[in-house]
C-alpha positions as CSV (number, residue, x, y, z in Angstrom):
1,M,6.3,27.8,-9.5
2,A,8.2,24.6,-10.1
3,Q,7.0,21.5,-8.2
4,K,9.6,19.4,-6.4
5,Q,9.7,15.8,-7.7
6,S,10.0,12.8,-5.5
7,P,13.4,11.0,-5.5
8,E,11.8,8.0,-7.3
9,K,10.6,10.3,-10.1
10,Q,14.0,12.0,-10.3
11,V,15.8,8.7,-10.7
12,E,13.3,7.4,-13.2
13,A,13.7,10.6,-15.3
14,L,17.5,10.4,-15.1
15,L,17.5,6.7,-16.2
16,Q,15.4,7.6,-19.2
17,T,18.0,10.1,-20.4
18,I,20.8,7.5,-20.4
19,D,21.3,5.8,-23.8
20,P,23.7,2.9,-23.8
21,S,24.0,3.0,-27.6
22,E,26.0,6.3,-27.3
23,F,29.0,4.4,-26.1
24,A,31.4,3.2,-28.8
25,D,32.9,0.4,-26.8
26,A,30.6,-2.7,-26.6
27,S,31.9,-3.7,-23.2
28,W,30.8,-0.3,-21.8
29,R,27.4,-0.6,-23.4
30,H,26.9,-4.1,-21.8
31,T,28.2,-2.9,-18.4
32,L,25.9,0.2,-18.5
33,S,22.9,-2.0,-19.4
34,V,23.6,-4.4,-16.6
35,L,24.0,-1.5,-14.1
36,L,20.7,0.1,-15.2
37,N,18.9,-3.2,-14.8
38,V,20.3,-3.6,-11.3
39,I,19.3,-0.1,-10.4
40,E,15.7,-0.7,-11.6
41,Q,15.4,-4.0,-9.7
42,Q,16.7,-2.3,-6.5
43,Q,14.2,0.6,-6.9
44,L,11.4,-1.9,-7.1
45,Q,12.7,-3.8,-4.1
46,I,13.1,-0.7,-2.0
47,K,9.6,0.4,-2.8
48,E,8.1,-3.0,-1.8
49,L,10.2,-3.1,1.4
50,S,9.1,0.4,2.3
51,E,5.5,-0.5,1.9
52,E,5.9,-3.7,3.9
53,N,7.8,-1.8,6.6
54,Q,5.0,0.8,7.0
55,K,2.4,-2.0,7.2
56,L,4.4,-3.7,10.0
57,R,4.8,-0.4,11.8
58,D,1.1,0.1,11.6
59,E,0.4,-3.4,12.9
60,N,2.9,-3.0,15.7
61,N,1.3,0.3,16.8
62,R,-2.2,-1.2,16.6
63,L,-1.1,-4.1,18.8
64,K,0.3,-1.6,21.3
65,G,-3.1,0.2,21.3
66,E,-1.9,3.2,19.4
67,Q,-3.2,4.4,16.1
68,G,-1.4,3.6,12.8
69,K,-0.9,5.8,9.9
70,P,-4.3,7.2,8.9
71,E,-6.0,5.9,5.8
72,I,-7.0,8.9,3.7
73,K,-10.0,8.1,1.6
74,S,-11.2,9.9,-1.5
75,N,-14.0,12.5,-1.4
76,K,-16.2,10.4,-3.6
77,P,-19.6,9.7,-2.1
78,K,-20.4,6.2,-1.3
79,G,-23.6,4.4,-0.7
80,F,-26.9,5.7,-2.0
81,K,-27.2,7.5,-5.2
82,N,-30.5,9.1,-4.5
83,N,-31.2,11.6,-1.8
84,H,-32.9,9.7,1.0
85,S,-33.2,12.6,3.3
86,S,-36.5,13.7,4.7
87,E,-35.5,17.3,4.1
88,K,-38.3,17.9,1.6
89,E,-40.9,16.4,3.9
90,R,-39.9,18.7,6.8
91,H,-40.0,21.8,4.7
92,T,-43.1,21.1,2.6
93,P,-46.0,23.3,3.9
94,K,-49.0,21.3,5.0
95,N,-52.5,22.5,4.3
96,I,-53.7,23.5,7.8
97,R,-57.2,24.7,8.1
98,K,-58.1,26.9,11.0
99,V,-61.4,26.4,12.4
100,V,-63.0,29.8,13.0
101,K,-65.8,29.9,15.4
102,I,-68.4,32.5,14.7
103,R,-70.0,34.1,17.8
104,T,-73.5,35.0,17.4
């Protein structure tokens, strides 16, 4: 099954396939190079502005008392590397002696 690429990835892949040296006319090569540079700069600016916009939306929602976009964290365990649980202590059998009274 083919995975759908994000628009940013599609544009990046398309820009990689364009080779300005294939054009015979020097003015076309220069024009194409300039346009490709402008597109790349605009992509970076759009990405930065989108991230800033999301941060501002989250801050606005937080100030209104609503929740912002959830921060999804990785599944990597944090904190202690050793198991500090008392699980072993609870399940370890203890030596219990029964006192047996002998009736005489």
